[in-house]
C-alpha positions in Angstrom: 156.2 86.7 115.7 155.8 84.6 112.5 152.2 85.7 112.2 153.1 89.3 112.5 155.7 88.9 109.9 153.2 87.3 107.6 150.7 90.2 108.1 153.4 92.8 107.3 154.3 90.9 104.2 150.7 90.8 103.0 150.3 94.4 103.8 153.3 95.3 101.9 152.1 93.3 98.9 148.7 95.0 99.0 150.2 98.5 99.2 152.7 97.7 96.5 149.9 96.5 94.2 147.8 99.6 95.0 150.6 101.9 94.2 151.3 100.1 91.0 147.7 100.2 90.0 147.5 103.9 90.7 150.6 104.5 88.7 149.2 102.5 85.8 145.9 104.4 85.9 147.9 107.7 85.9 149.9 106.8 82.9 146.9 105.5 80.9 144.7 108.5 82.0 147.4 111.0 80.9 147.9 109.2 77.6 144.1 109.3 77.0 144.0 113.0 77.8 146.8 113.6 75.4 144.9 111.8 72.7 141.8 113.8 73.3 143.5 117.1 73.8 146.1 117.0 71.0 146.4 113.7 69.2 148.8 115.0 66.6 151.0 116.9 69.2 151.0 120.1 67.2 152.8 123.1 68.5 150.2 125.8 67.6 148.6 127.9 70.4 144.9 127.5 71.0 142.3 130.2 71.1 142.5 130.2 74.9 146.3 130.2 75.0 146.6 126.3 75.3 149.9 124.9 74.3 151.6 121.5 74.1 150.5 117.8 74.1 148.1 118.3 77.1 146.9 121.8 76.0 148.0 123.5 79.2 146.9 127.1 79.8 149.5 129.5 81.2 147.8 129.7 84.7 147.8 125.9 85.0 151.4 125.6 83.8 152.7 128.2 86.4 150.9 126.2 89.2 153.5 123.4 88.9 156.7 124.7 87.4 158.9 127.8 86.9 159.8 126.7 83.4 158.9 129.1 80.6 155.5 128.5 79.2 157.0 128.1 75.8 158.5 124.8 76.9 155.0 123.3 77.1 155.5 122.0 73.5 158.5 120.0 74.7 157.5 116.5 75.6 159.7 116.0 78.6 158.6 119.2 80.2 155.0 118.7 79.4 155.0 115.2 80.9 156.6 116.5 84.1 153.9 119.1 84.5 151.1 116.7 83.5 152.1 114.2 86.3 152.1 117.0 88.9 148.8 118.3 87.7 147.3 114.8 87.7 148.5 114.2 91.3 147.2 117.7 92.3 143.7 116.9 91.0 143.7 113.4 92.5 144.7 114.7 95.9 141.9 117.3 95.9 139.3 114.8 94.9 140.4 112.3 97.6 140.5 114.9 100.3 136.9 115.8 99.4 135.8 112.2 99.5 135.3 111.9 95.7 136.5 108.9 93.9 139.7 109.8 91.9 138.7 107.7 88.9 139.9 108.4 85.4 136.4 109.8 84.6 136.4 112.3 87.5 140.0 113.3 87.0 139.3 113.9 83.3 136.3 116.1 84.2 138.4 118.1 86.6 141.1 118.4 84.0 138.7 119.9 81.5 136.4 122.0 83.7 138.3 122.4 87.0 138.3 120.7 90.4 135.8 123.1 92.0 133.2 122.4 89.3 133.5 118.7 89.9 133.2 119.0 93.7 130.2 121.3 93.3 128.5 119.1 90.7 128.5 121.9 88.1 130.1 120.1 85.2 129.0 121.2 81.7 127.9 118.6 79.2 131.1 119.3 77.1 133.2 118.2 80.1 131.1 115.1 80.7 131.5 114.1 77.0 135.2 114.8 77.3 135.6 112.6 80.4 133.6 109.8 78.6 136.1 109.8 75.7 139.0 109.7 78.1 137.5 106.8 80.1 136.9 104.8 76.9 140.5 105.3 75.8 141.7 104.2 79.3 139.7 101.0 79.0 141.1 100.4 75.5 144.7 100.9 76.7 144.2 98.5 79.6 142.6 95.9 77.4 145.6 96.1 75.0 148.0 95.8 77.9 146.3 92.8 79.4 146.2 91.1 76.0 149.9 91.7 75.5 150.7 90.3 78.9 148.5 87.3 78.4 150.1 86.5 75.0 153.6 86.9 76.5 152.8 84.5 79.4 151.0 81.9 77.1 153.1 78.8 76.3 154.6 79.2 72.9 154.2 76.4 70.4 157.4 74.8 69.4 158.3 75.2 65.8 159.1 72.0 63.9 162.8 71.5 63.6 164.2 71.7 60.1 166.4 68.7 58.9 170.0 69.5 58.8 171.5 69.6 55.4 174.3 67.0 54.9 176.1 65.5 52.0 176.1 62.1 53.6 172.4 62.0 54.6 170.2 63.0 51.7 167.3 65.2 52.7 165.7 65.5 49.3 164.0 62.5 47.7 162.7 62.3 44.1 159.7 60.1 43.3 160.1 58.1 40.1 156.8 57.8 38.1 155.9 54.4 36.8 154.4 55.8 33.6 157.1 58.1 32.6 156.3 60.5 29.7 157.8 59.8 26.3 159.0 62.3 23.8 159.2 61.7 20.0 160.9 63.9 17.4 158.9 64.3 14.3 160.7 65.6 11.2 158.8 67.1 8.3 158.3 64.8 5.3 160.1 66.0 2.2 157.7 66.6 -0.7 157.9 64.0 -3.5 159.3 65.1 -6.9 156.5 64.6 -9.5 157.6 62.7 -12.6 155.7 62.8 -16.0 155.8 59.5 -17.9 155.4 59.2 -21.7 156.6 56.1 -23.6 159.8 55.6 -21.6 160.9 55.4 -18.1 162.4 58.7 -16.8 166.2 59.0 -17.1 168.2 58.4 -14.0 169.4 61.5 -12.3 173.0 61.7 -11.3 173.7 62.2 -7.6 175.7 65.4 -8.1 173.4 66.9 -10.7 170.6 69.2 -9.6 167.2 67.6 -9.3 164.6 69.0 -11.6 161.1 69.3 -10.6 159.8 67.8 -13.9 161.4 65.3 -16.3 160.1 64.9 -19.8 161.2 62.2 -22.5 160.0 61.6 -26.1 160.7 59.1 -28.9 160.0 61.5 -31.8 162.8 62.0 -34.4 163.7 65.6 -35.2 164.3 66.3 -38.9 166.3 69.4 -39.7 164.9 71.8 -42.3 166.8 74.3 -44.3 165.4 77.2 -46.3 167.0 79.6 -48.8 
């Protein structure tokens, strides 16, 4: 009884993992098809009547929904039909014994399921499927990297010291050879003095200072003329 329970538990785990993997492939494949078909998600109609993020044609749209074809430009409606069309292609490939890989589903999306089953896929569809597969691998790699980084142990950030008035957290280093500053005033120019036979007369404090001082011992004789 215990062994049977263990087998059922393992079987459920494997089935759950398989369903999850298929759902992951579906989302990544549809996202890649969107990027190849209409990366800017424009709303213009193509030359073959394609419309929306996945560039559905009217016949393909009416296979999976009764919504008006004009709603193909609406993301919610387009995603709903894209999932149904993906599952329809996948079911047809699996019933025919063909691997429902992103590459084969992309070829069937572009050229039709019957061409893939008959091996009559044009080169354009082969290149289309190659581009889709490369994008799927890129999306998976990004997802795996994001999961690995989220599970990796995070490095602890150094704790910052708490600011307190009692415990100083800032220290100032005092230099032994501290710089010195000197104030230098401009030297006043000396007043030149011209010496003759006597010393220059003393200048009063309140009197203006003359630039030059001149003294003489000559006697002036007044002269009168008629």
